[in-house]
C-alpha positions as a Markdown table, in Angstrom:
| # | Residue | x | y | z |
|---|---|---|---|---|
| 1 | Met | -14.4 | 110.6 | 140.3 |
| 2 | Ser | -15.6 | 106.9 | 141.3 |
| 3 | Asp | -18.8 | 105.9 | 143.1 |
| 4 | Asn | -16.4 | 105.4 | 146.3 |
| 5 | Asn | -15.5 | 109.1 | 146.2 |
| 6 | Val | -19.1 | 110.0 | 146.0 |
| 7 | Gly | -20.1 | 108.0 | 149.0 |
| 8 | Phe | -17.2 | 109.7 | 151.0 |
| 9 | Asn | -18.1 | 113.2 | 149.9 |
| 10 | Ala | -21.6 | 112.8 | 151.3 |
| 11 | Ile | -20.3 | 111.6 | 154.6 |
| 12 | Phe | -17.6 | 114.2 | 155.0 |
| 13 | Gly | -18.9 | 117.2 | 153.3 |
| 14 | Asn | -16.9 | 120.3 | 152.1 |
| 15 | Ser | -14.7 | 118.0 | 150.0 |
| 16 | Gly | -12.4 | 118.7 | 147.1 |
| 17 | Ser | -10.4 | 116.2 | 145.0 |
| 18 | Ser | -7.4 | 115.9 | 143.0 |
| 19 | Gly | -5.5 | 113.3 | 141.2 |
| 20 | Gly | -6.6 | 110.3 | 138.9 |
| 21 | Gly | -6.1 | 106.9 | 137.7 |
| 22 | Gly | -6.9 | 103.8 | 139.7 |
| 23 | Gly | -5.3 | 101.4 | 142.4 |
| 24 | Gly | -8.2 | 101.1 | 145.1 |
| 25 | Val | -7.9 | 102.6 | 148.7 |
| 26 | Gln | -4.4 | 103.9 | 149.3 |
| 27 | Ser | -4.8 | 105.6 | 152.7 |
| 28 | Val | -7.3 | 106.9 | 155.4 |
| 29 | Thr | -5.7 | 110.0 | 157.6 |
| 30 | Gly | -7.3 | 110.2 | 160.7 |
| 31 | Leu | -8.9 | 113.2 | 162.3 |
| 32 | Asn | -7.4 | 116.6 | 163.0 |
| 33 | Thr | -4.3 | 116.0 | 160.8 |
| 34 | Asp | -3.5 | 119.6 | 160.7 |
| 35 | Asn | -3.6 | 119.9 | 164.5 |
| 36 | Thr | -5.2 | 123.4 | 164.3 |
| 37 | Asp | -8.8 | 122.8 | 165.6 |
| 38 | Pro | -9.6 | 119.7 | 167.6 |
| 39 | Thr | -13.3 | 120.8 | 167.6 |
| 40 | Asn | -13.2 | 121.0 | 163.6 |
| 41 | Pro | -11.1 | 118.0 | 162.7 |
| 42 | Ile | -9.9 | 117.3 | 158.9 |
| 43 | Val | -10.4 | 113.8 | 157.4 |
| 44 | Gln | -8.3 | 113.1 | 154.4 |
| 45 | Ile | -9.0 | 109.9 | 152.4 |
| 46 | Ser | -7.3 | 108.5 | 149.2 |
| 47 | Val | -9.2 | 106.3 | 147.1 |
| 48 | Asp | -8.2 | 105.2 | 143.5 |
| 49 | Asn | -5.5 | 108.0 | 143.6 |
| 50 | Asp | -8.1 | 110.6 | 144.3 |
| 51 | Thr | -7.8 | 112.7 | 147.6 |
| 52 | Ile | -11.0 | 113.9 | 149.4 |
| 53 | Val | -10.6 | 116.2 | 152.2 |
| 54 | Gly | -13.5 | 117.1 | 154.5 |
| 55 | Asp | -14.1 | 118.8 | 157.9 |
| 56 | Gly | -15.7 | 115.7 | 159.5 |
| 57 | Thr | -19.2 | 117.0 | 159.6 |
| 58 | Pro | -21.6 | 114.4 | 158.9 |
| 59 | Ile | -24.3 | 115.0 | 156.2 |
| 60 | Ser | -27.0 | 112.9 | 154.7 |
| 61 | Pro | -25.2 | 109.8 | 153.4 |
| 62 | Ile | -26.0 | 108.4 | 150.0 |
| 63 | Ser | -27.9 | 105.2 | 150.6 |
| 64 | Thr | -26.0 | 102.0 | 149.9 |
| 65 | Glu | -29.3 | 100.6 | 148.7 |
| 66 | Ser | -30.8 | 100.9 | 145.2 |
| 67 | Ile | -32.6 | 104.0 | 144.4 |
| 68 | Phe | -36.1 | 103.1 | 143.1 |
| 69 | Gly | -39.9 | 103.9 | 143.1 |
| 70 | Ser | -42.9 | 102.2 | 142.2 |
| 71 | Phe | -46.4 | 103.9 | 142.0 |
| 72 | Asn | -49.7 | 103.6 | 140.4 |
| 73 | Ser | -53.1 | 105.3 | 140.2 |
| 74 | Leu | -56.4 | 103.5 | 141.1 |
| 75 | Thr | -58.7 | 106.3 | 139.6 |
| 76 | Ile | -60.2 | 107.3 | 136.3 |
| 77 | Gln | -58.4 | 110.2 | 135.0 |
| 78 | Asn | -60.5 | 112.4 | 132.7 |
| 79 | Leu | -58.8 | 114.9 | 130.3 |
| 80 | Val | -60.1 | 118.4 | 131.4 |
| 81 | Thr | -59.5 | 120.3 | 128.2 |
| 82 | Thr | -58.5 | 119.0 | 124.8 |
| 83 | Asn | -55.0 | 119.9 | 123.5 |
| 84 | Val | -53.9 | 121.2 | 126.7 |
| 85 | Ala | -51.1 | 119.5 | 128.8 |
| 86 | Gln | -52.2 | 117.5 | 131.8 |
| 87 | Arg | -50.3 | 115.7 | 134.3 |
| 88 | Val | -50.6 | 111.9 | 134.9 |
| 89 | Gln | -51.6 | 111.3 | 138.7 |
| 90 | Met | -50.0 | 108.6 | 140.7 |
| 91 | Glu | -51.6 | 108.6 | 144.3 |
| 92 | Asn | -50.3 | 105.2 | 145.5 |
| 93 | Thr | -46.8 | 104.4 | 146.5 |
| 94 | Ile | -46.0 | 100.7 | 146.2 |
| 95 | Glu | -42.3 | 100.8 | 147.1 |
| 96 | Ser | -39.7 | 103.8 | 147.1 |
| 97 | Asn | -36.2 | 104.5 | 148.3 |
| 98 | Gly | -35.1 | 107.9 | 147.0 |
| 99 | Ile | -37.9 | 108.6 | 144.7 |
| 100 | Arg | -41.1 | 109.9 | 145.5 |
| 101 | Ile | -44.5 | 111.2 | 144.3 |
| 102 | Ile | -45.2 | 115.0 | 145.2 |
| 103 | Gly | -47.7 | 117.6 | 144.4 |
| 104 | Thr | -51.3 | 118.4 | 145.7 |
| 105 | Gln | -52.4 | 116.2 | 142.7 |
| 106 | Asn | -49.8 | 113.5 | 143.1 |
| 107 | Asp | -48.6 | 114.1 | 139.5 |
| 108 | Thr | -44.8 | 114.7 | 140.1 |
| 109 | Ile | -41.8 | 112.4 | 140.4 |
| 110 | Glu | -39.1 | 113.7 | 142.6 |
| 111 | Tyr | -35.5 | 112.2 | 142.6 |
| 112 | Thr | -33.7 | 112.9 | 145.7 |
| 113 | Arg | -30.4 | 112.0 | 144.1 |
| 114 | Ala | -28.8 | 113.2 | 140.9 |
| 115 | Gly | -27.7 | 110.4 | 138.2 |
| 116 | Leu | -29.1 | 108.4 | 135.3 |
| 117 | Tyr | -32.4 | 106.7 | 135.7 |
| 118 | Gln | -34.8 | 104.3 | 134.1 |
| 119 | Leu | -38.5 | 105.4 | 133.8 |
| 120 | Asn | -41.0 | 102.9 | 132.8 |
| 121 | Phe | -44.8 | 103.4 | 132.6 |
| 122 | Ser | -48.0 | 102.0 | 131.5 |
| 123 | Leu | -51.2 | 104.0 | 130.8 |
| 124 | Gln | -54.4 | 102.2 | 130.1 |
| 125 | Phe | -56.5 | 104.4 | 127.9 |
| 126 | Asn | -60.2 | 104.2 | 127.0 |
| 127 | His | -62.4 | 105.8 | 124.5 |
| 128 | Asn | -65.4 | 106.1 | 126.7 |
| 129 | Thr | -68.3 | 107.5 | 124.7 |
| 130 | Gly | -66.8 | 109.0 | 121.5 |
| 131 | Ile | -68.1 | 108.1 | 118.0 |
| 132 | Ser | -65.0 | 109.4 | 116.1 |
| 133 | Val | -61.4 | 108.3 | 115.9 |
| 134 | Asp | -59.2 | 110.4 | 118.3 |
| 135 | Asn | -55.4 | 110.9 | 119.2 |
| 136 | Ala | -53.8 | 111.1 | 122.3 |
| 137 | Tyr | -50.2 | 112.1 | 122.9 |
| 138 | Val | -47.9 | 111.4 | 125.9 |
| 139 | Trp | -44.5 | 113.1 | 126.6 |
| 140 | Leu | -42.0 | 114.0 | 129.7 |
| 141 | Asn | -41.7 | 117.3 | 131.1 |
| 142 | Tyr | -38.5 | 118.2 | 133.3 |
| 143 | Asn | -39.1 | 120.5 | 136.3 |
| 144 | Gly | -42.4 | 121.3 | 135.4 |
| 145 | Thr | -41.1 | 123.8 | 133.0 |
| 146 | Thr | -39.1 | 122.1 | 129.9 |
| 147 | Asn | -40.6 | 119.4 | 127.8 |
| 148 | Ile | -37.8 | 116.8 | 127.2 |
| 149 | Asn | -37.2 | 116.6 | 123.3 |
| 150 | Ser | -38.3 | 113.6 | 121.4 |
| 151 | Thr | -40.3 | 111.9 | 124.2 |
| 152 | Thr | -43.8 | 112.1 | 122.6 |
| 153 | Arg | -45.6 | 109.3 | 121.8 |
| 154 | Gln | -49.0 | 109.4 | 119.8 |
| 155 | Val | -51.8 | 106.9 | 120.1 |
| 156 | Ile | -55.2 | 106.6 | 117.9 |
| 157 | Leu | -58.3 | 105.5 | 119.7 |
| 158 | Arg | -61.3 | 104.2 | 118.0 |
| 159 | Pro | -64.9 | 103.7 | 119.3 |
| 160 | Thr | -64.8 | 100.0 | 117.9 |
| 161 | Phe | -61.5 | 99.3 | 119.8 |
| 162 | Pro | -61.9 | 101.4 | 122.8 |
| 163 | Phe | -59.2 | 100.3 | 125.3 |
| 164 | Leu | -55.4 | 100.6 | 124.5 |
| 165 | Val | -52.6 | 100.2 | 126.8 |
| 166 | Leu | -49.4 | 102.3 | 126.0 |
| 167 | Glu | -46.2 | 101.1 | 127.5 |
| 168 | Leu | -42.9 | 103.3 | 127.4 |
| 169 | Ser | -39.4 | 103.1 | 128.7 |
| 170 | Tyr | -37.0 | 106.1 | 128.8 |
| 171 | Ile | -33.5 | 106.8 | 130.2 |
| 172 | Val | -33.4 | 110.3 | 131.9 |
| 173 | Arg | -30.6 | 112.1 | 133.3 |
| 174 | Ile | -31.5 | 114.0 | 136.8 |
| 175 | Asn | -29.1 | 116.8 | 137.0 |
| 176 | Asn | -29.7 | 118.1 | 140.6 |
| 177 | Ile | -31.1 | 116.8 | 143.9 |
| 178 | Gly | -35.0 | 117.5 | 144.0 |
| 179 | Asp | -35.4 | 117.6 | 140.2 |
| 180 | Thr | -38.6 | 116.2 | 138.9 |
| 181 | Ile | -40.1 | 114.6 | 136.0 |
| 182 | Asn | -43.9 | 114.7 | 134.9 |
| 183 | Ile | -45.4 | 112.3 | 132.8 |
| 184 | Thr | -47.8 | 114.6 | 130.5 |
| 185 | Trp | -50.7 | 113.9 | 128.3 |
| 186 | Thr | -53.4 | 115.5 | 126.1 |
| 187 | Ala | -55.9 | 114.4 | 123.6 |
| 188 | Asn | -58.0 | 116.0 | 120.9 |
| 189 | Ser | -61.2 | 114.7 | 122.5 |
| 190 | Thr | -62.3 | 114.6 | 126.1 |
| 191 | Asp | -63.9 | 111.3 | 125.3 |
| 192 | Ile | -60.5 | 110.0 | 126.1 |
| 193 | Glu | -59.5 | 108.9 | 129.4 |
| 194 | Leu | -57.1 | 107.0 | 131.6 |
| 195 | Tyr | -59.3 | 104.1 | 132.6 |
| 196 | Phe | -59.3 | 102.3 | 136.0 |
| 197 | Gln | -61.4 | 99.1 | 137.0 |
| 198 | Ser | -61.5 | 97.8 | 140.5 |
| 199 | Ala | -61.8 | 94.1 | 140.8 |
| 200 | Gly | -65.3 | 92.6 | 141.1 |
| 201 | Thr | -66.3 | 90.4 | 143.9 |
| 202 | Leu | -66.5 | 87.5 | 141.3 |
| 203 | Ala | -63.6 | 88.5 | 139.2 |
| 204 | Pro | -60.4 | 86.4 | 139.2 |
| 205 | Phe | -58.2 | 89.4 | 138.6 |
| 206 | Pro | -56.9 | 92.3 | 140.8 |
| 207 | Asp | -57.7 | 96.0 | 140.2 |
| 208 | Ile | -56.7 | 97.3 | 137.0 |
| 209 | Pro | -54.6 | 100.5 | 137.5 |
| 210 | Ser | -55.1 | 103.5 | 135.0 |
| 211 | Val | -51.5 | 104.3 | 135.5 |
| 212 | Ile | -48.2 | 102.2 | 136.7 |
| 213 | Val | -45.0 | 103.8 | 137.0 |
| 214 | Asn | -41.6 | 102.5 | 138.0 |
| 215 | Ser | -38.1 | 104.3 | 138.1 |
| 216 | Phe | -34.8 | 103.4 | 139.3 |
| 217 | Arg | -31.0 | 104.5 | 139.2 |
| 218 | Ile | -28.9 | 102.7 | 136.7 |
């Protein structure tokens, strides 16, 4: 079904479709075409040879605007327990339409529309006090229950080079309205943290977020 069909479905609800092929809008049949119930009219629309029938009851329309979200964290995020999964926090919303951050720890990305999405993020690691070479791992989790296959990346942090920025980009499929993604991490040492630095009064640069996240529908 075409994108136009999706839009009409959202407006008119309780829809079914049939047919196929292309050719643009063929017809829009007016309200109450069955003449059975004036208080519960029927709407019939034909788009690209697909026919949509609805009861005319408005439901939440799909926005014609882009669906996107941009978030960050301006806190230092310490690893609580080694080798135990911990969700990345994103307490600040920069811009959003259809994607939001939820959870008491601001650690869950919720999508209000199903579809295919680009997910880009940047994590600023710091090996704060350690004297050993340690490893950190980052991956994606779906709906808080299922790790997404083949999304793990490993970084090595050395005391002599304590800072490392990890930038990752994924394409993820959101199957249902309200499904969520968690960016998850762990390490083999609690000396590793997600590092934030505020801009000093004399510094020429703005804040350094520990986390930057951008996602949008494609």
